[in-house]
C-alpha positions in Angstrom: 0.1 -0.3 -19.9 0.4 -3.7 -18.4 -1.5 -6.9 -19.2 -4.3 -6.2 -16.7 -7.7 -5.2 -18.0 -10.7 -3.5 -16.7 -11.0 -1.0 -13.9 -7.5 -1.5 -12.5 -5.9 -1.0 -15.9 -8.0 2.1 -16.5 -7.1 3.5 -13.1 -3.4 2.7 -13.7 -3.5 4.6 -17.0 -5.1 7.6 -15.5 -2.7 7.7 -12.5 0.2 7.4 -14.9 -1.2 10.3 -16.9 -1.5 12.6 -13.9 1.4 11.4 -11.8 4.0 11.0 -14.5 3.1 12.6 -17.9 1.3 15.7 -16.6 3.0 15.9 -13.2 4.3 19.4 -12.5 7.5 17.9 -11.0 9.4 14.9 -12.2 11.9 13.1 -10.0 15.4 13.4 -11.5 16.7 10.2 -13.1 19.4 9.7 -10.5 16.8 9.9 -7.7 14.6 7.4 -9.6 17.5 5.0 -10.0 18.3 5.3 -6.2 14.6 4.6 -5.4 14.7 1.5 -7.7 17.9 0.2 -6.0 16.6 0.7 -2.5 13.0 -0.3 -3.0 13.5 -4.0 -2.6 15.6 -3.5 0.5 13.0 -1.1 2.0 10.2 -3.5 1.3 12.2 -6.4 2.9 13.1 -4.3 6.0 9.5 -3.1 6.4 8.2 -6.7 5.9 10.6 -8.1 8.5 9.6 -5.3 11.0 5.9 -5.4 10.3 5.3 -9.2 10.3 6.2 -9.8 13.9 4.4 -6.6 15.0 1.3 -7.7 13.1 1.3 -11.1 14.7 1.8 -9.6 18.1 -0.9 -7.0 17.7 -3.3 -9.5 16.2 -2.7 -12.0 19.0 -3.1 -9.4 21.8 -6.1 -8.0 20.0 -7.7 -11.4 19.8 -7.2 -12.0 23.5 -8.4 -8.6 24.6 -11.4 -8.5 22.3 -12.7 -11.7 23.8 -13.2 -9.8 27.1 -14.5 -6.5 25.6 -17.9 -7.1 24.3 -18.7 -3.5 25.3 -16.4 -2.3 22.5 -18.0 -4.3 19.6 -17.6 -1.5 17.0 -13.9 -1.1 17.9 -13.1 -4.8 17.9 -14.8 -5.2 14.5 -12.8 -2.3 13.1 -9.7 -3.8 14.7 -10.3 -7.1 12.8 -11.0 -5.4 9.5 -7.9 -3.3 9.8 -5.9 -6.4 10.7 -7.2 -8.1 7.5 -6.2 -5.1 5.4 -2.7 -5.1 7.0 -2.4 -8.8 6.5 -3.3 -8.5 2.8 -0.7 -5.8 2.4 1.9 -8.0 4.1 1.2 -10.9 1.8 1.3 -8.7 -1.2 4.6 -7.2 -0.1 6.1 -10.6 0.7 5.2 -11.8 -2.7 6.6 -8.7 -4.4 10.1 -8.7 -2.8 11.8 -11.2 -5.0 10.4 -9.5 -8.1 11.6 -6.1 -6.9 15.1 -7.3 -6.8 14.7 -8.5 -10.4 12.9 -5.3 -11.5 9.9 -7.2 -12.8 6.7 -5.4 -13.8 4.7 -8.0 -11.9 6.4 -6.9 -8.7 5.7 -3.2 -9.5 2.0 -4.2 -10.0 2.0 -5.7 -6.5 3.4 -2.5 -5.1 0.6 -0.7 -6.8 -2.0 -3.1 -5.5 -0.6 -2.8 -2.0 -1.0 1.0 -2.2 -4.6 0.5 -3.4 -5.3 -1.8 -0.5 -3.9 0.9 1.9 -6.3 3.5 0.3 -9.2 1.1 0.7 -8.3 0.5 4.4 -8.2 4.3 5.0 -11.5 4.9 3.3 -13.1 2.0 5.2 -11.8 3.4 8.5 -13.2 6.8 7.7 -16.6 5.3 6.7 -16.7 3.6 10.0 -16.1 6.9 11.9 -17.0 9.7 9.5 -16.4 12.4 12.1 -12.6 11.5 12.0 -12.0 13.6 8.8 -8.3 13.6 9.7 -8.2 9.9 8.8 -9.4 10.6 5.3 -7.0 13.5 4.9 -4.1 11.3 6.0 -5.2 8.6 3.7 -5.3 11.1 0.7 -1.9 12.5 1.5 -0.2 9.1 2.0 -1.9 7.8 -1.2 -0.7 10.8 -3.2 2.9 10.5 -2.0 3.0 6.7 -2.3 1.4 6.5 -5.7 3.5 9.4 -7.0 6.7 7.6 -6.0 5.8 4.2 -7.4 4.6 5.7 -10.6 7.8 7.8 -11.0 9.8 4.5 -11.0 7.3 2.5 -13.0 9.3 2.6 -16.2 12.3 0.8 -14.6 10.2 -2.3 -14.1 9.8 -4.5 -17.2 8.4 -8.0 -17.9 
């Protein structure tokens, strides 16, 4: 387990147990190695694509929300979602150099980014509980994302 302590370390240990040690299917070593090689490039490409999109959406949303006081609930959720996306972008931007160096701290940042994504999905669902599809989508993407990053966890060292 990493240097972290408390709730996140406990959660990381349990996720490692279920997504790696007791997982019914393990990715073959060659697939894991490919994922480790392309992970920093994927993160960099997604960062480069997402950052301008985020800035554009945030700018347009700020402009439109100033004129849409009728949609207060939607504009509030828009800003909260934007904050979650912004946090994920910052985390990914910080992680990219470490991913190239296969550092555990960069893997931890991937893990934190995935947890922020889960929190954003749960918050979205809590804001509109009738949209159960949002919660289902969050659960599926969290399972896939966490499974993949935990399968390659052993390749990242201090």
